[in-house]
DSSP file (Angstrom, degrees, kcal/mol; ACC not computed):
  #  RESIDUE AA STRUCTURE BP1 BP2  ACC     N-H-->O    O-->H-N    N-H-->O    O-->H-N    TCO  KAPPA ALPHA  PHI   PSI    X-CA   Y-CA   Z-CA
    1    1 A M              0   0    0      0, 0.0     2,-0.4     0, 0.0     0, 0.0   0.000 360.0 360.0 360.0 130.9  -37.3   57.4  -13.9
    2    2 A N        -     0   0    0      2,-0.0     2,-0.5     0, 0.0     0, 0.0  -0.713 360.0-156.8 -87.8 137.1  -37.9   54.1  -15.7
    3    3 A V        -     0   0    0     -2,-0.4     2,-0.5     2,-0.0     0, 0.0  -0.962   5.7-167.5-115.4 130.0  -40.3   51.7  -14.2
    4    4 A Y        -     0   0    0     -2,-0.5     2,-0.6     2,-0.0    -2,-0.0  -0.970   6.2-157.1-120.1 120.9  -40.0   48.0  -15.0
    5    5 A I        -     0   0    0     -2,-0.5     2,-0.1     1,-0.0    -2,-0.0  -0.856  17.5-138.8 -98.6 122.4  -42.8   45.7  -14.0
    6    6 A T        -     0   0    0     -2,-0.6     2,-0.1     1,-0.1    -2,-0.0  -0.460  12.7-125.4 -80.9 151.9  -41.7   42.1  -13.7
    7    7 A T     >  -     0   0    0     -2,-0.1     4,-2.4     1,-0.1     5,-0.2  -0.375  29.3-102.9 -86.0 171.3  -43.8   39.2  -15.0
    8    8 A H  H  > S+     0   0    0      1,-0.2     4,-2.4     2,-0.2     5,-0.1   0.902 123.4  51.6 -60.8 -41.9  -44.9   36.2  -12.9
    9    9 A S  H  > S+     0   0    0      2,-0.2     4,-2.4     1,-0.2    -1,-0.2   0.909 109.9  48.6 -63.9 -42.1  -42.2   34.1  -14.5
   10   10 A E  H  > S+     0   0    0      2,-0.2     4,-2.7     1,-0.2    -1,-0.2   0.906 111.1  50.4 -64.7 -41.1  -39.5   36.7  -13.8
   11   11 A N  H  X S+     0   0    0     -4,-2.4     4,-2.5     2,-0.2    -2,-0.2   0.902 110.0  50.8 -62.7 -40.1  -40.6   36.9  -10.2
   12   12 A T  H  X S+     0   0    0     -4,-2.4     4,-2.2     2,-0.2    -2,-0.2   0.926 111.6  47.6 -62.6 -44.9  -40.5   33.1   -9.9
   13   13 A L  H  X S+     0   0    0     -4,-2.4     4,-2.3     2,-0.2    -2,-0.2   0.915 111.8  49.8 -62.4 -44.2  -37.0   33.1  -11.3
   14   14 A I  H  X S+     0   0    0     -4,-2.7     4,-2.4     1,-0.2    -2,-0.2   0.917 110.9  49.6 -61.7 -43.5  -35.9   35.8   -8.9
   15   15 A N  H  X S+     0   0    0     -4,-2.5     4,-2.4     1,-0.2    -1,-0.2   0.890 109.8  51.5 -62.7 -39.3  -37.4   34.0   -6.0
   16   16 A C  H  X S+     0   0    0     -4,-2.2     4,-2.6     2,-0.2    -2,-0.2   0.908 109.6  49.8 -63.6 -41.5  -35.6   30.8   -7.0
   17   17 A I  H  X S+     0   0    0     -4,-2.3     4,-2.5     2,-0.2    -2,-0.2   0.930 112.0  47.3 -63.3 -45.6  -32.3   32.6   -7.2
   18   18 A Y  H  X S+     0   0    0     -4,-2.4     4,-2.2     1,-0.2    -1,-0.2   0.896 112.5  50.1 -62.2 -39.9  -32.8   34.1   -3.7
   19   19 A E  H  X S+     0   0    0     -4,-2.4     4,-2.3     2,-0.2    -2,-0.2   0.902 110.3  49.8 -65.8 -41.0  -33.8   30.7   -2.4
   20   20 A A  H  X S+     0   0    0     -4,-2.6     4,-2.5     2,-0.2    -2,-0.2   0.922 110.9  49.4 -63.6 -43.2  -30.6   29.1   -3.9
   21   21 A Q  H  X S+     0   0    0     -4,-2.5     4,-2.4     2,-0.2    -2,-0.2   0.891 109.7  52.0 -62.6 -38.9  -28.4   31.8   -2.4
   22   22 A R  H  X S+     0   0    0     -4,-2.2     4,-2.2     2,-0.2    -1,-0.2   0.916 110.3  48.6 -62.6 -42.7  -30.1   31.3    1.0
   23   23 A C  H  X S+     0   0    0     -4,-2.3     4,-2.5     2,-0.2    -2,-0.2   0.915 110.2  51.0 -63.7 -43.1  -29.4   27.6    0.7
   24   24 A Y  H  X S+     0   0    0     -4,-2.5     4,-2.8     1,-0.2    -2,-0.2   0.905 109.9  50.5 -61.2 -41.1  -25.7   28.2   -0.2
   25   25 A L  H  X S+     0   0    0     -4,-2.4     4,-2.7     2,-0.2    -1,-0.2   0.901 109.2  51.1 -64.4 -39.8  -25.4   30.5    2.8
   26   26 A Q  H  X S+     0   0    0     -4,-2.2     4,-2.2     2,-0.2    -2,-0.2   0.929 112.6  45.6 -61.8 -45.1  -26.8   27.8    5.1
   27   27 A V  H  X S+     0   0    0     -4,-2.5     4,-2.6     2,-0.2     5,-0.2   0.928 112.7  51.4 -63.0 -44.3  -24.4   25.3    3.8
   28   28 A Q  H  X S+     0   0    0     -4,-2.8     4,-2.5     1,-0.2    -2,-0.2   0.915 111.1  47.1 -59.5 -44.7  -21.5   27.8    4.1
   29   29 A N  H  X S+     0   0    0     -4,-2.7     4,-1.7     2,-0.2    -1,-0.2   0.872 110.5  52.8 -66.0 -36.8  -22.4   28.5    7.7
   30   30 A K  H  X S+     0   0    0     -4,-2.2     4,-0.6     1,-0.2    -2,-0.2   0.916 113.0  44.1 -63.2 -43.4  -22.7   24.8    8.5
   31   31 A F  H >< S+     0   0    0     -4,-2.6     3,-1.1     1,-0.2    -2,-0.2   0.875 108.0  59.0 -68.3 -37.1  -19.2   24.3    7.0
   32   32 A R  H >< S+     0   0    0     -4,-2.5     3,-1.6     1,-0.3     4,-0.3   0.865  98.1  59.4 -61.7 -35.8  -17.9   27.3    8.8
   33   33 A C  H 3< S+     0   0    0     -4,-1.7     3,-0.3     1,-0.3    -1,-0.3   0.783 110.2  43.1 -62.1 -25.7  -18.9   25.9   12.2
   34   34 A K  T XX S+     0   0    0     -3,-1.1     3,-1.5    -4,-0.6     4,-0.6   0.226  78.0 113.4-103.4  13.0  -16.6   22.9   11.4
   35   35 A I  H X>  +     0   0    0     -3,-1.6     4,-1.0     1,-0.3     3,-0.8   0.795  69.8  63.2 -60.6 -29.6  -13.6   24.9   10.0
   36   36 A G  H 34 S+     0   0    0     -3,-0.3    -1,-0.3    -4,-0.3     3,-0.2   0.827 103.7  48.5 -63.0 -30.7  -11.4   23.9   13.0
   37   37 A N  H <4 S+     0   0    0     -3,-1.5    -1,-0.2     1,-0.2    -2,-0.2   0.614 102.2  66.0 -81.5 -13.0  -11.7   20.3   11.9
   38   38 A V  H X<  +     0   0    0     -3,-0.8     3,-3.9    -4,-0.6    -2,-0.2   0.819  68.0 108.9 -81.1 -32.3  -10.9   21.2    8.3
   39   39 A I  T 3< S+     0   0    0     -4,-1.0    -3,-0.0     1,-0.3     8,-0.0  -0.235  97.7   5.8 -54.2 122.3   -7.3   22.3    8.8
   40   40 A G  T 3  S+     0   0    0      1,-0.0    -1,-0.3     0, 0.0    -2,-0.1   0.408 125.3  72.8  82.7  -1.5   -5.1   19.6    7.2
   41   41 A N    <   +     0   0    0     -3,-3.9     2,-0.3     6,-0.0    -2,-0.1  -0.372  61.2 175.5-141.2  58.0   -8.2   17.8    5.9
   42   42 A I        +     0   0    0      1,-0.2     3,-0.1     5,-0.1    -3,-0.0  -0.522   2.6 177.6 -69.0 123.5   -9.5   19.8    3.0
   43   43 A R        -     0   0    0     -2,-0.3     2,-0.3     1,-0.2    -1,-0.2   0.753  57.7 -13.5 -98.9 -29.5  -12.4   17.9    1.5
   44   44 A D  S  > S-     0   0    0      1,-0.0     4,-1.9     0, 0.0    -1,-0.2  -0.896  80.0 -76.8-160.3-176.3  -13.7   20.2   -1.3
   45   45 A I  H  > S+     0   0    0     -2,-0.3     4,-2.8     1,-0.2     5,-0.2   0.833 122.6  57.2 -67.4 -32.6  -13.5   23.7   -2.7
   46   46 A L  H  > S+     0   0    0      2,-0.2     4,-2.8     1,-0.2     5,-0.2   0.924 106.8  48.8 -65.4 -42.8  -15.9   25.1    0.0
   47   47 A D  H  > S+     0   0    0      1,-0.2     4,-2.6     2,-0.2     5,-0.2   0.932 113.0  48.9 -57.6 -45.1  -13.5   24.0    2.7
   48   48 A S  H  X S+     0   0    0     -4,-1.9     4,-2.4     2,-0.2    -2,-0.2   0.911 112.8  46.3 -63.5 -43.9  -10.6   25.5    0.8
   49   49 A L  H  X S+     0   0    0     -4,-2.8     4,-2.6     2,-0.2    -1,-0.2   0.922 113.9  47.9 -65.2 -44.3  -12.4   28.8    0.3
   50   50 A L  H  X S+     0   0    0     -4,-2.8     4,-2.5     2,-0.2    -2,-0.2   0.902 112.7  48.8 -64.4 -40.5  -13.6   29.0    4.0
   51   51 A L  H  X S+     0   0    0     -4,-2.6     4,-2.6    -5,-0.2    -1,-0.2   0.919 112.1  48.5 -65.8 -42.8  -10.1   28.2    5.2
   52   52 A S  H  X S+     0   0    0     -4,-2.4     4,-2.4    -5,-0.2     5,-0.2   0.905 111.4  50.8 -61.7 -41.1   -8.6   30.9    2.9
   53   53 A Q  H  X S+     0   0    0     -4,-2.6     4,-2.1     2,-0.2    -2,-0.2   0.933 111.7  47.1 -61.3 -46.5  -11.2   33.4    4.1
   54   54 A K  H  X S+     0   0    0     -4,-2.5     4,-2.8     1,-0.2    -2,-0.2   0.919 112.7  49.2 -61.8 -44.8  -10.4   32.6    7.8
   55   55 A E  H  X S+     0   0    0     -4,-2.6     4,-2.1     1,-0.2     6,-0.2   0.900 111.3  48.3 -64.4 -41.5   -6.6   32.9    7.2
   56   56 A T  H  X>S+     0   0    0     -4,-2.4     5,-2.2     2,-0.2     4,-0.7   0.878 114.0  47.1 -68.0 -35.7   -6.8   36.2    5.4
   57   57 A I  H ><5S+     0   0    0     -4,-2.1     3,-0.7    -5,-0.2    -2,-0.2   0.935 112.6  49.2 -68.0 -45.4   -9.1   37.6    8.1
   58   58 A D  H 3<5S+     0   0    0     -4,-2.8    -2,-0.2     1,-0.2    -1,-0.2   0.854 113.6  46.8 -61.6 -35.6   -6.8   36.3   10.9
   59   59 A E  H 3<5S-     0   0    0     -4,-2.1    -1,-0.2    -5,-0.2    -2,-0.2   0.602 107.9-126.0 -81.7 -11.4   -3.7   37.8    9.2
   60   60 A G  T <<5 +     0   0    0     -3,-0.7    -3,-0.2    -4,-0.7    -4,-0.1   0.790  49.8 170.7  70.9  26.7   -5.5   41.1    8.6
   61   61 A S    > < -     0   0    0     -5,-2.2     3,-1.3    -6,-0.2     4,-0.2  -0.311  46.7-125.9 -72.4 152.0   -4.7   40.8    4.9
   62   62 A D  G >  S+     0   0    0      1,-0.2     3,-1.3     2,-0.2     4,-0.3   0.712 106.3  73.8 -67.2 -20.4   -6.1   43.2    2.3
   63   63 A L  G >> S+     0   0    0      1,-0.2     3,-1.5     2,-0.2     4,-0.6   0.684  74.1  81.9 -67.3 -17.2   -7.3   40.0    0.4
   64   64 A A  G X4 S+     0   0    0     -3,-1.3     3,-0.7    -8,-0.3    -1,-0.2   0.822  83.6  61.2 -58.4 -30.3  -10.0   39.6    3.1
   65   65 A E  G <4 S+     0   0    0     -3,-1.3     3,-0.4     1,-0.2    -1,-0.3   0.775 105.0  47.2 -67.9 -24.8  -12.1   42.2    1.2
   66   66 A S  G <4 S+     0   0    0     -3,-1.5    -1,-0.2    -4,-0.3    -2,-0.2   0.486 105.4  60.5 -95.4  -2.9  -12.1   39.9   -1.9
   67   67 A L  S << S+     0   0    0     -3,-0.7    -1,-0.2    -4,-0.6    -2,-0.1  -0.355  75.0 146.9-116.3  51.4  -13.1   36.8    0.1
   68   68 A T     >  -     0   0    0     -3,-0.4     4,-2.2     1,-0.1     5,-0.2  -0.283  65.4-104.0 -78.7 169.2  -16.4   38.0    1.5
   69   69 A D  H  > S+     0   0    0      1,-0.2     4,-2.6     2,-0.2     5,-0.2   0.881 124.1  55.3 -60.2 -38.1  -19.4   35.7    2.2
   70   70 A A  H  > S+     0   0    0      1,-0.2     4,-2.4     2,-0.2    -1,-0.2   0.899 107.1  50.0 -62.6 -39.8  -21.0   37.2   -1.0
   71   71 A H  H  > S+     0   0    0      2,-0.2     4,-2.5     1,-0.2    -2,-0.2   0.917 111.2  48.4 -63.4 -43.8  -17.9   36.2   -3.0
   72   72 A L  H  X S+     0   0    0     -4,-2.2     4,-2.5     2,-0.2     5,-0.2   0.919 112.0  48.4 -64.2 -43.6  -18.0   32.6   -1.6
   73   73 A V  H  X S+     0   0    0     -4,-2.6     4,-2.6     1,-0.2     5,-0.2   0.912 112.0  50.5 -62.5 -42.0  -21.7   32.3   -2.3
   74   74 A G  H  X S+     0   0    0     -4,-2.4     4,-2.2    -5,-0.2    -2,-0.2   0.906 110.8  48.6 -61.8 -42.8  -21.2   33.6   -5.9
   75   75 A T  H  X S+     0   0    0     -4,-2.5     4,-2.1     2,-0.2    -2,-0.2   0.935 113.8  45.5 -63.8 -46.9  -18.3   31.1   -6.5
   76   76 A I  H  X S+     0   0    0     -4,-2.5     4,-2.4     1,-0.2     5,-0.2   0.903 113.0  49.8 -65.4 -41.3  -20.3   28.1   -5.2
   77   77 A S  H  X S+     0   0    0     -4,-2.6     4,-2.7    -5,-0.2    -1,-0.2   0.876 109.2  53.0 -67.3 -35.2  -23.5   29.1   -7.2
   78   78 A D  H  X S+     0   0    0     -4,-2.2     4,-2.7    -5,-0.2     5,-0.2   0.918 110.2  48.1 -61.7 -43.0  -21.3   29.5  -10.3
   79   79 A L  H  X S+     0   0    0     -4,-2.1     4,-2.5     2,-0.2    -2,-0.2   0.925 114.1  45.2 -64.6 -45.0  -20.0   26.0   -9.8
   80   80 A F  H  X S+     0   0    0     -4,-2.4     4,-2.6     2,-0.2     5,-0.2   0.920 114.6  49.4 -64.3 -42.9  -23.4   24.5   -9.3
   81   81 A G  H  X S+     0   0    0     -4,-2.7     4,-2.4    -5,-0.2    -2,-0.2   0.930 113.2  45.3 -62.3 -46.0  -24.8   26.4  -12.2
   82   82 A A  H  X S+     0   0    0     -4,-2.7     4,-2.2     1,-0.2     5,-0.2   0.913 115.4  47.5 -64.9 -42.7  -22.1   25.4  -14.6
   83   83 A G  H  X S+     0   0    0     -4,-2.5     4,-1.7    -5,-0.2    -2,-0.2   0.889 113.5  47.4 -66.0 -39.5  -22.3   21.7  -13.4
   84   84 A T  H  X S+     0   0    0     -4,-2.6     4,-2.4    -5,-0.2    -2,-0.2   0.933 112.8  48.4 -67.0 -46.3  -26.0   21.6  -13.7
   85   85 A D  H  X S+     0   0    0     -4,-2.4     4,-2.4    -5,-0.2     5,-0.2   0.931 113.2  45.4 -63.0 -48.3  -26.1   23.2  -17.2
   86   86 A T  H  X S+     0   0    0     -4,-2.2     4,-2.3     1,-0.2    -1,-0.2   0.861 112.5  52.4 -66.7 -34.2  -23.4   20.9  -18.7
   87   87 A T  H  X S+     0   0    0     -4,-1.7     4,-2.4    -5,-0.2    -1,-0.2   0.929 110.6  47.2 -65.9 -44.5  -25.0   17.8  -17.1
   88   88 A I  H  X S+     0   0    0     -4,-2.4     4,-2.3     2,-0.2    -2,-0.2   0.924 113.4  47.8 -62.5 -45.1  -28.4   18.7  -18.6
   89   89 A I  H  X S+     0   0    0     -4,-2.4     4,-2.5     1,-0.2    -1,-0.2   0.905 111.1  51.4 -64.4 -40.7  -27.0   19.4  -22.0
   90   90 A T  H  X S+     0   0    0     -4,-2.3     4,-2.6     1,-0.2    -1,-0.2   0.917 110.1  49.3 -61.6 -43.2  -24.9   16.1  -21.9
   91   91 A L  H  X S+     0   0    0     -4,-2.4     4,-2.6     2,-0.2    -2,-0.2   0.901 110.0  51.3 -63.4 -40.4  -28.1   14.2  -21.1
   92   92 A H  H  X S+     0   0    0     -4,-2.3     4,-2.3     2,-0.2    -2,-0.2   0.941 112.5  45.6 -61.2 -47.3  -30.0   15.8  -23.9
   93   93 A W  H  X S+     0   0    0     -4,-2.5     4,-2.7     2,-0.2     5,-0.3   0.918 112.4  51.6 -62.0 -43.6  -27.3   14.9  -26.4
   94   94 A T  H  X S+     0   0    0     -4,-2.6     4,-2.7     1,-0.2     5,-0.2   0.927 111.3  46.7 -60.7 -46.1  -27.0   11.4  -25.1
   95   95 A L  H  X S+     0   0    0     -4,-2.6     4,-2.0     2,-0.2    -1,-0.2   0.906 113.3  49.1 -63.0 -42.0  -30.8   10.8  -25.4
   96   96 A A  H  X S+     0   0    0     -4,-2.3     4,-1.5    -5,-0.2    -2,-0.2   0.920 114.6  44.2 -64.7 -43.5  -30.8   12.2  -28.9
   97   97 A I  H  X S+     0   0    0     -4,-2.7     4,-2.7     2,-0.2    -2,-0.2   0.904 113.1  50.6 -69.5 -41.1  -27.9   10.1  -30.1
   98   98 A M  H  < S+     0   0    0     -4,-2.7     7,-0.3    -5,-0.3    -1,-0.2   0.859 108.7  52.7 -65.7 -34.0  -29.2    7.0  -28.4
   99   99 A A  H  < S+     0   0    0     -4,-2.0     3,-0.4    -5,-0.2    -1,-0.2   0.868 113.7  43.9 -67.3 -35.3  -32.6    7.5  -30.1
  100  100 A E  H  < S+     0   0    0     -4,-1.5     2,-0.7     1,-0.2    -2,-0.2   0.881 120.2  39.8 -75.3 -40.2  -30.9    7.8  -33.5
  101  101 A Y     X  +     0   0    0     -4,-2.7     4,-1.9     1,-0.2     3,-0.5  -0.673  66.3 164.7-113.7  75.2  -28.5    4.8  -33.0
  102  102 A Q  H  > S+     0   0    0     -2,-0.7     4,-2.2    -3,-0.4    -1,-0.2   0.750  72.3  62.0 -67.7 -24.7  -30.7    2.3  -31.3
  103  103 A D  H  > S+     0   0    0      2,-0.2     4,-1.8     1,-0.2    -1,-0.2   0.901 107.2  44.7 -66.7 -39.4  -28.3   -0.6  -32.0
  104  104 A I  H  > S+     0   0    0     -3,-0.5     4,-2.6     2,-0.2     5,-0.2   0.897 110.4  55.3 -68.5 -40.5  -25.6    1.2  -29.9
  105  105 A Q  H  X S+     0   0    0     -4,-1.9     4,-2.5    -7,-0.3    -2,-0.2   0.907 107.9  49.1 -57.4 -42.9  -28.2    1.9  -27.2
  106  106 A K  H  X S+     0   0    0     -4,-2.2     4,-2.5     2,-0.2    -1,-0.2   0.898 110.6  49.8 -65.3 -40.7  -29.0   -1.8  -27.0
  107  107 A K  H  X S+     0   0    0     -4,-1.8     4,-2.4     2,-0.2    -2,-0.2   0.910 112.5  47.3 -65.1 -41.9  -25.3   -2.7  -26.7
  108  108 A V  H  X S+     0   0    0     -4,-2.6     4,-2.5     2,-0.2     5,-0.2   0.935 112.9  49.1 -64.1 -45.4  -24.8   -0.2  -23.9
  109  109 A A  H  X S+     0   0    0     -4,-2.5     4,-2.5    -5,-0.2    -2,-0.2   0.900 111.4  49.6 -61.7 -41.2  -27.9   -1.4  -22.1
  110  110 A M  H  X S+     0   0    0     -4,-2.5     4,-2.6     2,-0.2    -1,-0.2   0.921 111.1  49.0 -64.1 -43.6  -26.8   -5.0  -22.4
  111  111 A E  H  X S+     0   0    0     -4,-2.4     4,-2.3     2,-0.2     5,-0.3   0.924 112.8  47.3 -62.9 -43.8  -23.3   -4.2  -21.1
  112  112 A I  H  X>S+     0   0    0     -4,-2.5     4,-2.8     1,-0.2     5,-1.3   0.908 112.9  49.4 -63.3 -42.0  -24.7   -2.3  -18.1
  113  113 A E  H  <5S+     0   0    0     -4,-2.5    -2,-0.2    -5,-0.2    -1,-0.2   0.896 112.8  47.0 -65.6 -39.4  -27.2   -5.1  -17.4
  114  114 A E  H  <5S+     0   0    0     -4,-2.6    -2,-0.2    -5,-0.2    -1,-0.2   0.896 122.3  34.3 -67.8 -40.7  -24.4   -7.8  -17.5
  115  115 A V  H  <5S+     0   0    0     -4,-2.3    -2,-0.2    -5,-0.2    -3,-0.2   0.909 136.1  17.6 -83.8 -44.4  -22.0   -5.8  -15.3
  116  116 A I  T  <5S-     0   0    0     -4,-2.8     3,-0.4    -5,-0.3     4,-0.3   0.836  85.2-172.4-100.0 -40.7  -24.3   -4.0  -12.9
  117  117 A G      < -     0   0    0     -5,-1.3    -1,-0.1     1,-0.2    -3,-0.1  -0.364  45.3 -69.4  76.5-159.7  -27.6   -5.9  -13.1
  118  118 A H  S    S+     0   0    0      1,-0.1    -1,-0.2    -5,-0.1    -5,-0.0   0.420 114.3  76.2-112.0  -2.5  -30.8   -4.7  -11.4
  119  119 A D  S    S+     0   0    0     -3,-0.4     2,-0.3     2,-0.0    -2,-0.1   0.527  99.1  23.6 -93.4  -5.3  -29.9   -5.3   -7.8
  120  120 A R  S    S-     0   0    0     -4,-0.3    -4,-0.0    -3,-0.1    -1,-0.0  -0.958  77.5-101.4-151.8 167.6  -27.6   -2.3   -7.1
  121  121 A L        -     0   0    0     -2,-0.3    -3,-0.0     1,-0.1    -2,-0.0  -0.591  47.4 -98.9 -87.4 154.6  -26.7    1.1   -8.3
  122  122 A P        -     0   0    0      0, 0.0     2,-0.3     0, 0.0    -1,-0.1  -0.346  41.2-168.6 -69.2 156.8  -23.6    1.7  -10.5
  123  123 A S    >   -     0   0    0      1,-0.0     3,-1.6    -2,-0.0     4,-0.4  -0.880  39.6 -98.6-137.9 170.8  -20.4    2.9   -8.8
  124  124 A L  G >  S+     0   0    0     -2,-0.3     3,-1.3     1,-0.3     4,-0.4   0.796 118.3  67.9 -62.3 -27.7  -17.0    4.3  -10.0
  125  125 A E  G 3  S+     0   0    0      1,-0.3     3,-0.4     2,-0.1    -1,-0.3   0.752  93.7  59.6 -63.3 -22.9  -15.6    0.8   -9.5
  126  126 A D  G X  S+     0   0    0     -3,-1.6     3,-1.4     1,-0.2     4,-0.3   0.670  81.2  88.0 -76.6 -17.3  -17.7   -0.3  -12.5
  127  127 A R  G X  S+     0   0    0     -3,-1.3     3,-1.4    -4,-0.4     7,-0.2   0.873  86.4  47.6 -55.4 -46.6  -16.2    2.2  -14.9
  128  128 A G  G 3  S+     0   0    0     -4,-0.4    -1,-0.3    -3,-0.4    -2,-0.1   0.675 109.8  55.4 -69.3 -16.5  -13.3   -0.1  -16.0
  129  129 A R  G <  S+     0   0    0     -3,-1.4    -1,-0.3    -4,-0.2    -2,-0.2   0.326  98.5  64.1 -98.4   6.5  -15.7   -2.9  -16.6
  130  130 A L    <>  +     0   0    0     -3,-1.4     4,-2.6    -4,-0.3     5,-0.2  -0.488  56.5 152.6-123.8  60.6  -18.0   -0.9  -18.9
  131  131 A P  H  > S+     0   0    0      0, 0.0     4,-2.5     0, 0.0     5,-0.2   0.874  73.8  47.5 -63.9 -38.3  -15.7   -0.2  -21.9
  132  132 A Y  H  > S+     0   0    0      2,-0.2     4,-2.4     1,-0.2     5,-0.2   0.927 114.0  46.7 -69.2 -43.3  -18.4    0.0  -24.5
  133  133 A A  H  > S+     0   0    0      2,-0.2     4,-2.3     1,-0.2    -1,-0.2   0.908 114.7  47.7 -63.7 -41.5  -20.6    2.3  -22.4
  134  134 A E  H  X S+     0   0    0     -4,-2.6     4,-2.5     2,-0.2    -2,-0.2   0.917 112.1  48.7 -66.9 -42.1  -17.5    4.5  -21.6
  135  135 A A  H  X S+     0   0    0     -4,-2.5     4,-2.1    -5,-0.2    -2,-0.2   0.890 111.3  51.3 -63.1 -38.6  -16.5    4.7  -25.2
  136  136 A T  H  X S+     0   0    0     -4,-2.4     4,-2.3     2,-0.2    -2,-0.2   0.921 110.3  48.2 -63.8 -44.1  -20.0    5.6  -26.2
  137  137 A M  H  X S+     0   0    0     -4,-2.3     4,-2.4     1,-0.2    -2,-0.2   0.906 110.6  51.3 -64.4 -40.5  -20.1    8.4  -23.6
  138  138 A M  H  X S+     0   0    0     -4,-2.5     4,-2.2     1,-0.2    -1,-0.2   0.894 110.1  50.0 -62.3 -38.6  -16.7    9.7  -24.8
  139  139 A E  H  X S+     0   0    0     -4,-2.1     4,-2.9     2,-0.2     5,-0.2   0.885 108.3  52.4 -68.3 -37.9  -18.0    9.7  -28.3
  140  140 A V  H  X S+     0   0    0     -4,-2.3     4,-2.6     1,-0.2    -2,-0.2   0.935 111.8  46.6 -60.0 -45.3  -21.2   11.6  -27.3
  141  141 A L  H  < S+     0   0    0     -4,-2.4     5,-0.3     1,-0.2    -2,-0.2   0.868 114.9  46.7 -66.5 -35.8  -18.9   14.2  -25.6
  142  142 A R  H  < S+     0   0    0     -4,-2.2    11,-0.2    -5,-0.2    -2,-0.2   0.924 118.2  41.4 -69.3 -43.9  -16.7   14.4  -28.7
  143  143 A F  H  < S+     0   0    0     -4,-2.9    -2,-0.2    -5,-0.2    -3,-0.2   0.851 106.7  72.5 -73.0 -37.1  -19.6   14.7  -31.1
  144  144 A S  S  < S-     0   0    0     -4,-2.6     2,-0.4    -5,-0.2     3,-0.2  -0.058  77.0-125.2 -80.8 177.1  -21.8   17.0  -29.1
  145  145 A S        +     0   0    0      1,-0.2    -3,-0.1   -56,-0.1    -4,-0.1  -0.680  39.7 157.6-123.0  74.8  -21.5   20.7  -28.4
  146  146 A I  S    S+     0   0    0     -2,-0.4    -1,-0.2    -5,-0.3   -57,-0.1   0.927  84.4  25.0 -65.9 -45.2  -21.7   20.9  -24.6
  147  147 A L  S >  S-     0   0    0     -3,-0.2     3,-2.9     4,-0.1    -1,-0.3  -0.886  78.8-161.8-118.7  96.8  -20.0   24.3  -24.5
  148  148 A P  T 3  S+     0   0    0      0, 0.0    -1,-0.1     0, 0.0    -2,-0.1   0.775  91.8  41.2 -54.4 -30.1  -20.7   25.8  -28.0
  149  149 A L  T 3  S+     0   0    0     -3,-0.1    -4,-0.0    -4,-0.1    -3,-0.0   0.253  97.7 106.0-101.7  13.1  -17.9   28.3  -27.6
  150  150 A G  S <  S-     0   0    0     -3,-2.9     3,-0.1     1,-0.2     0, 0.0  -0.014  83.3 -62.1 -78.2-172.1  -15.5   25.8  -26.1
  151  151 A L        -     0   0    0      1,-0.1    -1,-0.2     0, 0.0    -4,-0.1  -0.395  60.4 -98.0 -72.8 149.7  -12.5   24.2  -27.7
  152  152 A P        -     0   0    0      0, 0.0     2,-0.4     0, 0.0    -1,-0.1  -0.304  38.3-121.4 -64.0 153.8  -13.0   21.9  -30.7
  153  153 A H        +     0   0    0    -11,-0.2     2,-0.3    -9,-0.1   -11,-0.0  -0.793  42.0 150.9 -99.8 139.5  -13.1   18.2  -30.1
  154  154 A A        -     0   0    0     -2,-0.4     2,-0.2    12,-0.0    14,-0.1  -0.981  43.5-104.4-158.6 158.8  -10.6   15.7  -31.7
  155  155 A T        -     0   0    0     12,-0.4    14,-0.8    -2,-0.3    15,-0.2  -0.574  16.7-145.2 -83.8 154.3   -9.0   12.4  -31.0
  156  156 A T  S    S+     0   0    0     -2,-0.2     2,-0.3     1,-0.2    -1,-0.1   0.582  84.3  14.5 -94.3 -12.7   -5.3   12.4  -30.0
  157  157 A C  S    S-     0   0    0      9,-0.1    -1,-0.2    10,-0.1     2,-0.1  -0.967  99.7 -76.1-151.3 163.6   -4.7    9.1  -31.9
  158  158 A D        -     0   0    0     -2,-0.3     2,-0.4     9,-0.1     9,-0.2  -0.428  51.4-165.9 -64.0 134.1   -6.4    7.0  -34.5
  159  159 A V  E     -A  166   0A   0      7,-2.8     7,-3.6    -2,-0.1     2,-0.5  -0.983  13.1-164.5-128.7 134.6   -9.3    5.1  -32.9
  160  160 A M  E     +A  165   0A   0     -2,-0.4     2,-0.5     5,-0.2     5,-0.2  -0.979   9.0 176.3-119.0 123.1  -11.3    2.1  -34.3
  161  161 A L  E >   -A  164   0A   0      3,-3.0     3,-2.2    -2,-0.5     2,-0.4  -0.909  67.1 -55.1-126.5 101.1  -14.6    1.3  -32.6
  162  162 A G  T 3  S-     0   0    0     -2,-0.5     0, 0.0     1,-0.3     0, 0.0  -0.534 122.0 -20.3  64.3-123.6  -16.3   -1.6  -34.4
  163  163 A I  T 3  S+     0   0    0     -2,-0.4     2,-0.4    -3,-0.1    -1,-0.3   0.486 119.6  98.9 -93.5  -3.4  -16.6   -0.4  -38.0
  164  164 A L  E <   -A  161   0A   0     -3,-2.2    -3,-3.0     2,-0.0     2,-0.4  -0.692  54.1-167.6 -86.5 134.1  -16.2    3.3  -37.0
  165  165 A V  E     -A  160   0A   0     -2,-0.4     2,-0.6    -5,-0.2    -5,-0.2  -0.987   5.6-164.6-122.7 128.4  -12.7    4.8  -37.5
  166  166 A F  E     -A  159   0A   0     -7,-3.6    -7,-2.8    -2,-0.4     2,-0.2  -0.949  13.9-155.0-113.6 114.2  -11.8    8.2  -35.9
  167  167 A W        -     0   0    0     -2,-0.6   -12,-0.4    -9,-0.2    -9,-0.1  -0.570  24.1-102.9 -88.4 150.0   -8.7    9.7  -37.4
  168  168 A T        -     0   0    0     -2,-0.2   -12,-0.1     1,-0.1    -1,-0.1  -0.377  21.9-150.9 -64.8 150.4   -6.5   12.1  -35.6
  169  169 A T        +     0   0    0    -14,-0.8    -1,-0.1    -3,-0.1   -13,-0.1   0.131  50.3 128.6-111.5  19.7   -6.9   15.6  -36.8
  170  170 A S              0   0    0    -15,-0.2   -15,-0.0     1,-0.1   -14,-0.0  -0.346 360.0 360.0 -74.0 159.3   -3.4   16.9  -36.1
  171  171 A D              0   0    0     -2,-0.0    -1,-0.1     0, 0.0    -2,-0.0   0.487 360.0 360.0 -65.9 360.0   -1.4   18.6  -38.8
């Protein structure tokens, strides 16, 4: 028999994973209590999964075995994990690129200050009024490697941004 003694860091990570799963289960149970209100008003993927789970159980379908609470918790934790990881990597790339190209950083900051100011938080309605900031973010996403094994990045048409020209890479 092999014995493996975990380190303090591994124990901390394991405890964090268990705590996250406990939180997901609490949220899932909270949503399950309101499932009657969800029918015809699906708000998100958790509503959809819970409704599918309820329907398969009510129908006595064999699919009920694949839509267990453990499956739902796993799906939600995968989504949170993937979203968290890509957001962190995007922020790292953005900070690194902005540190390298401080003139672009200043232009983005000026545009944000002019459009949003200091008195409120940004909202999705601001997106169309921040063309330079949006173009910069798109360029960060094109340039960076958020998912190293993902698809290559390329423009779909020739793009000119100031003195920078990005040519299409189609055959």
